[in-house]
DSSP file (Angstrom, degrees, kcal/mol; ACC not computed):
  #  RESIDUE AA STRUCTURE BP1 BP2  ACC     N-H-->O    O-->H-N    N-H-->O    O-->H-N    TCO  KAPPA ALPHA  PHI   PSI    X-CA   Y-CA   Z-CA
    1    1 A X              0   0    0      0, 0.0     2,-0.3     0, 0.0     0, 0.0   0.000 360.0 360.0 360.0 114.9    0.0    0.0    0.0
    2    2 A X        -     0   0    0      1,-0.1     3,-0.2    58,-0.0    55,-0.1  -0.571 360.0-171.8 -82.6 141.7    1.7    3.2   -1.1
    3    3 A X    >   +     0   0    0     -2,-0.3     3,-2.2    53,-0.1     4,-0.2   0.164  52.4 115.4-110.8  14.6    1.4    6.3    0.9
    4    4 A X  G >   +     0   0    0      1,-0.3     3,-2.1     2,-0.2    -1,-0.1   0.717  59.1  77.0 -60.6 -22.6    3.0    8.6   -1.7
    5    5 A X  G 3  S+     0   0    0      1,-0.3    -1,-0.3    -3,-0.2    -2,-0.1   0.716  86.2  63.1 -63.5 -16.0   -0.2   10.5   -2.2
    6    6 A X  G <  S+     0   0    0     -3,-2.2    15,-3.5    47,-0.1     2,-0.5   0.621  87.6  84.1 -80.3 -12.3    0.6   12.3    1.1
    7    7 A X  E <   +A   20   0A   0     -3,-2.1    68,-0.4    13,-0.2     2,-0.3  -0.822  61.9 170.8 -94.5 124.3    3.8   13.8   -0.5
    8    8 A X  E     -A   19   0A   0     11,-2.6    11,-2.8    -2,-0.5     2,-0.4  -0.862  22.6-152.5-130.3 161.2    3.2   17.0   -2.4
    9    9 A X        +     0   0    0     66,-1.7     2,-0.3    -2,-0.3     9,-0.1  -0.997  16.0 167.0-135.2 144.7    5.1   19.8   -4.0
   10   10 A X  B >   -C   13   0B   0      3,-0.5     3,-2.8     7,-0.4     6,-1.1  -0.915  36.3-135.4-156.0 123.6    4.1   23.3   -4.6
   11   11 A X  T 3  S+     0   0    0     -2,-0.3     4,-0.2     1,-0.3     6,-0.1   0.730 107.8  54.8 -57.5 -22.5    6.4   26.1   -5.7
   12   12 A X  T 3  S+     0   0    0      3,-0.1     2,-0.5     2,-0.1    -1,-0.3   0.478  98.9  71.8 -86.7  -5.6    4.8   28.4   -3.1
   13   13 A X  B X  S-C   10   0B   0     -3,-2.8     3,-1.5     1,-0.2    -3,-0.5  -0.958 122.5 -25.3-120.7 120.0    5.5   25.9   -0.2
   14   14 A X  G >  S-     0   0    0     -2,-0.5     3,-1.9     1,-0.3    -1,-0.2   0.848 116.4 -63.7  46.8  45.0    9.0   25.4    1.1
   15   15 A X  G 3  S-     0   0    0      1,-0.3    -1,-0.3    -4,-0.2    -4,-0.2   0.789  96.8 -57.6  55.9  32.5   10.5   26.5   -2.3
   16   16 A X  G <  S+     0   0    0     -3,-1.5    -1,-0.3    -6,-1.1    -2,-0.2   0.528  94.6 148.9  80.9   6.4    8.9   23.5   -4.1
   17   17 A X    <   -     0   0    0     -3,-1.9    -7,-0.4    -4,-0.3    -1,-0.2  -0.401  61.4 -91.2 -67.3 150.9   10.6   20.8   -1.9
   18   18 A X        +     0   0    0     -9,-0.1     9,-2.5   -11,-0.1    10,-0.4  -0.461  58.1 176.1 -61.5 130.1    8.6   17.6   -1.4
   19   19 A X  E     -AB   8  26A   0    -11,-2.8   -11,-2.6     7,-0.3     2,-0.7  -0.831  35.3 -96.8-129.9 169.4    6.5   18.1    1.8
   20   20 A X  E >  S-A    7   0A   0      5,-1.4     3,-2.7    -2,-0.3     5,-0.4  -0.825  93.9 -30.3 -92.2 119.0    3.9   16.1    3.7
   21   21 A X  T 3  S-     0   0    0    -15,-3.5    -1,-0.2    -2,-0.7   -14,-0.1   0.714 110.2 -69.3  49.4  29.4    0.3   17.1    2.8
   22   22 A X  T 3  S+     0   0    0    -16,-0.2    -1,-0.3   -14,-0.1     4,-0.1   0.689 101.4 131.2  69.5  17.1    1.3   20.7    2.1
   23   23 A X  S <  S-     0   0    0     -3,-2.7    -2,-0.1     2,-0.2    -1,-0.1   0.319  78.2-110.0 -88.1   6.9    2.0   21.2    5.8
   24   24 A X  S    S+     0   0    0      1,-0.2     2,-0.7    -4,-0.1    -3,-0.1   0.804  79.8 127.6  69.1  27.5    5.5   22.8    5.4
   25   25 A X        -     0   0    0     -5,-0.4    -5,-1.4     4,-0.0    -1,-0.2  -0.887  55.4-142.4-111.3  96.3    7.2   19.7    6.8
   26   26 A X  B  >  -B   19   0A   0     -2,-0.7     4,-1.9    -7,-0.2     3,-0.4  -0.299  11.7-129.3 -58.1 137.1    9.8   18.9    4.2
   27   27 A X  H  > S+     0   0    0     -9,-2.5     4,-2.6     1,-0.2     5,-0.2   0.879 109.5  59.0 -54.2 -38.5   10.4   15.2    3.6
   28   28 A X  H  > S+     0   0    0    -10,-0.4     4,-2.4     1,-0.2    -1,-0.2   0.914 105.2  48.2 -57.3 -46.2   14.1   15.8    4.0
   29   29 A X  H  > S+     0   0    0     -3,-0.4     4,-2.3     1,-0.2    -1,-0.2   0.906 111.6  49.9 -63.8 -41.9   13.6   17.2    7.5
   30   30 A X  H  X S+     0   0    0     -4,-1.9     4,-2.4     1,-0.2    -1,-0.2   0.908 110.5  49.2 -64.8 -42.2   11.5   14.3    8.5
   31   31 A X  H  X S+     0   0    0     -4,-2.6     4,-2.6    -5,-0.2    -1,-0.2   0.886 109.5  53.3 -66.7 -36.1   14.0   11.8    7.2
   32   32 A X  H  X S+     0   0    0     -4,-2.4     4,-1.2    -5,-0.2    -2,-0.2   0.912 108.6  49.5 -61.2 -43.3   16.8   13.6    9.2
   33   33 A X  H  <>S+     0   0    0     -4,-2.3     5,-1.7     1,-0.2     3,-0.3   0.924 113.6  45.5 -60.6 -46.3   14.8   13.4   12.4
   34   34 A X  H ><5S+     0   0    0     -4,-2.4     3,-1.4     1,-0.2    -2,-0.2   0.904 112.5  50.4 -65.4 -40.2   14.2    9.7   11.9
   35   35 A X  H 3<5S+     0   0    0     -4,-2.6    -1,-0.2     1,-0.3    -2,-0.2   0.705 100.3  64.3 -73.6 -15.7   17.8    9.0   11.0
   36   36 A X  T 3<5S-     0   0    0     -4,-1.2    -1,-0.3    -3,-0.3    -2,-0.2   0.535 128.3 -95.0 -82.1  -4.9   19.0   10.9   14.1
   37   37 A X  T < 5S+     0   0    0     -3,-1.4    -3,-0.2     1,-0.4    -2,-0.1   0.339  77.9 140.8 112.1  -4.9   17.3    8.2   16.1
   38   38 A X      < -     0   0    0     -5,-1.7    -1,-0.4     1,-0.1     2,-0.1  -0.414  47.2-130.6 -66.5 145.1   13.9    9.6   16.9
   39   39 A X     >  -     0   0    0      1,-0.1     4,-2.2    -2,-0.1     5,-0.2  -0.445  23.4-107.5 -85.9 168.2   11.1    7.1   16.7
   40   40 A X  H  > S+     0   0    0      1,-0.2     4,-2.6     2,-0.2     5,-0.2   0.919 121.9  53.2 -59.7 -44.4    7.9    7.7   14.7
   41   41 A X  H  > S+     0   0    0      1,-0.2     4,-2.1     2,-0.2    -1,-0.2   0.863 108.0  50.6 -62.3 -37.2    6.0    8.2   18.0
   42   42 A X  H  > S+     0   0    0      2,-0.2     4,-2.2     1,-0.2    -1,-0.2   0.923 110.5  48.0 -67.4 -42.7    8.6   10.8   19.2
   43   43 A X  H  X S+     0   0    0     -4,-2.2     4,-2.3     2,-0.2    -2,-0.2   0.941 112.6  49.2 -62.7 -46.7    8.3   12.8   15.9
   44   44 A X  H  < S+     0   0    0     -4,-2.6     6,-0.2     1,-0.2    -1,-0.2   0.912 110.1  51.8 -59.8 -40.8    4.5   12.7   16.1
   45   45 A X  H  < S+     0   0    0     -4,-2.1     3,-0.4    -5,-0.2    -1,-0.2   0.906 114.0  42.6 -62.4 -41.2    4.6   13.8   19.7
   46   46 A X  H  < S+     0   0    0     -4,-2.2     2,-0.4     1,-0.2    -1,-0.2   0.758 124.2  36.6 -76.9 -25.1    6.8   16.8   18.9
   47   47 A X    ><  -     0   0    0     -4,-2.3     3,-2.5    -5,-0.2    -1,-0.2  -0.732  68.8-178.4-128.9  81.8    4.8   17.7   15.6
   48   48 A X  T 3  S+     0   0    0     -2,-0.4    -1,-0.1    -3,-0.4    -4,-0.1   0.679  76.8  69.1 -64.3 -14.5    1.1   17.0   16.4
   49   49 A X  T 3  S+     0   0    0    -26,-0.1    -1,-0.3     2,-0.0     2,-0.2   0.744  90.4  82.1 -68.7 -20.0    0.1   18.1   12.9
   50   50 A X    <   -     0   0    0     -3,-2.5     2,-0.3    -6,-0.2    -3,-0.1  -0.488  65.5-155.3 -88.3 154.6    1.8   14.9   11.6
   51   51 A X    >>  -     0   0    0     -2,-0.2     3,-1.3     1,-0.1     4,-1.3  -0.885  32.9-106.8-122.7 158.8    0.4   11.4   11.5
   52   52 A X  H >> S+     0   0    0     -2,-0.3     4,-2.2     1,-0.3     3,-0.5   0.888 120.1  55.8 -49.7 -46.7    2.2    8.0   11.5
   53   53 A X  H 3> S+     0   0    0      1,-0.2     4,-2.1     2,-0.2    -1,-0.3   0.804  99.6  59.8 -60.6 -29.0    1.3    7.5    7.8
   54   54 A X  H <> S+     0   0    0     -3,-1.3     4,-2.0     2,-0.2    -1,-0.2   0.910 108.7  44.4 -67.1 -38.9    2.9   10.9    6.9
   55   55 A X  H <X S+     0   0    0     -4,-1.3     4,-2.4    -3,-0.5    -2,-0.2   0.905 111.7  51.8 -71.5 -40.0    6.3    9.6    8.3
   56   56 A X  H  X S+     0   0    0     -4,-2.2     4,-2.2     1,-0.2    -1,-0.2   0.879 109.2  51.6 -64.6 -34.0    5.9    6.2    6.6
   57   57 A X  H  X S+     0   0    0     -4,-2.1     4,-2.6     2,-0.2    -2,-0.2   0.902 108.3  51.6 -65.2 -40.7    5.2    8.2    3.3
   58   58 A X  H  X S+     0   0    0     -4,-2.0     4,-2.6     2,-0.2    -2,-0.2   0.898 110.4  48.5 -62.4 -41.5    8.4   10.1    3.9
   59   59 A X  H  X S+     0   0    0     -4,-2.4     4,-2.7     2,-0.2    -1,-0.2   0.902 111.5  49.5 -65.8 -40.5   10.3    6.9    4.4
   60   60 A X  H  X S+     0   0    0     -4,-2.2     4,-2.2     2,-0.2    -2,-0.2   0.917 111.5  49.0 -65.2 -42.0    8.8    5.4    1.2
   61   61 A X  H  X S+     0   0    0     -4,-2.6     4,-2.7     1,-0.2    -2,-0.2   0.936 111.7  49.1 -61.4 -46.6    9.7    8.5   -0.7
   62   62 A X  H  X S+     0   0    0     -4,-2.6     4,-2.5     1,-0.2    -2,-0.2   0.908 110.2  50.8 -59.3 -44.3   13.3    8.4    0.6
   63   63 A X  H  X S+     0   0    0     -4,-2.7     4,-1.3     2,-0.2    -1,-0.2   0.907 112.3  46.0 -62.8 -42.0   13.6    4.7   -0.3
   64   64 A X  H  <>S+     0   0    0     -4,-2.2     5,-2.1     2,-0.2    -2,-0.2   0.930 114.1  48.3 -64.5 -45.1   12.4    5.2   -3.8
   65   65 A X  H ><5S+     0   0    0     -4,-2.7     3,-1.2     1,-0.2    -2,-0.2   0.885 110.8  50.5 -63.8 -38.2   14.6    8.2   -4.3
   66   66 A X  H 3<5S+     0   0    0     -4,-2.5    -1,-0.2     1,-0.3    -2,-0.2   0.776 105.6  57.3 -68.7 -28.4   17.7    6.4   -2.9
   67   67 A X  T 3<5S-     0   0    0     -4,-1.3    -1,-0.3    -5,-0.2    -2,-0.2   0.404 119.2-109.4 -84.3   3.5   17.0    3.5   -5.3
   68   68 A X  T < 5 +     0   0    0     -3,-1.2     2,-0.2     1,-0.3    -3,-0.2   0.622  66.0 152.4  80.4  13.4   17.2    5.9   -8.3
   69   69 A X      < -     0   0    0     -5,-2.1     2,-0.5    -6,-0.2    -1,-0.3  -0.529  49.7-118.8 -74.3 139.8   13.5    5.7   -9.0
   70   70 A X        -     0   0    0     -2,-0.2     2,-0.6     2,-0.0    -1,-0.1  -0.704  31.3-165.6 -77.1 125.8   11.9    8.7  -10.8
   71   71 A X        -     0   0    0     -2,-0.5     2,-0.3    -6,-0.0     3,-0.2  -0.958  25.8-152.9-116.2 115.4    9.2   10.1   -8.5
   72   72 A X        -     0   0    0     -2,-0.6     2,-0.1     1,-0.3    -2,-0.0  -0.837  27.6 -18.1 155.5 169.1    6.8   12.4  -10.0
   73   73 A X        -     0   0    0     -2,-0.3     2,-0.4     1,-0.1    -1,-0.3   0.612  62.1-160.3 -74.8 148.8    4.9   14.4  -10.8
   74   74 A X        -     0   0    0     -3,-0.2   -66,-0.1    -2,-0.1   -65,-0.1  -0.756  18.7-116.8 -92.7 141.8    3.8   15.0   -7.2
   75   75 A X        -     0   0    0    -68,-0.4   -66,-1.7    -2,-0.4     2,-0.2  -0.312  25.5-109.3 -74.9 160.1    0.4   16.7   -6.7
   76   76 A X              0   0    0    -68,-0.2   -66,-0.1     1,-0.1    -1,-0.1  -0.602 360.0 360.0 -84.9 151.8   -0.1   20.0   -5.0
   77   77 A X              0   0    0     -2,-0.2    -1,-0.1   -71,-0.0   -67,-0.1   0.498 360.0 360.0 -72.8 360.0   -1.7   20.0   -1.6
């Protein structure tokens, strides 16, 4: 089950970086939080606008990007 529909881009939001549901949480920032050792539950506790599926979508996006897959176009929020 893909969650990539939660990842959006919009030139007016975070300079067009991929974000979660248009909420101004860049995928890169979320991946950095998770890679620093924070758990999904810790990130959700610190950022109550986020949902568990948002972080799983960020991980899916990162995995595809790291594998060299073309991702796009992403919808606007």
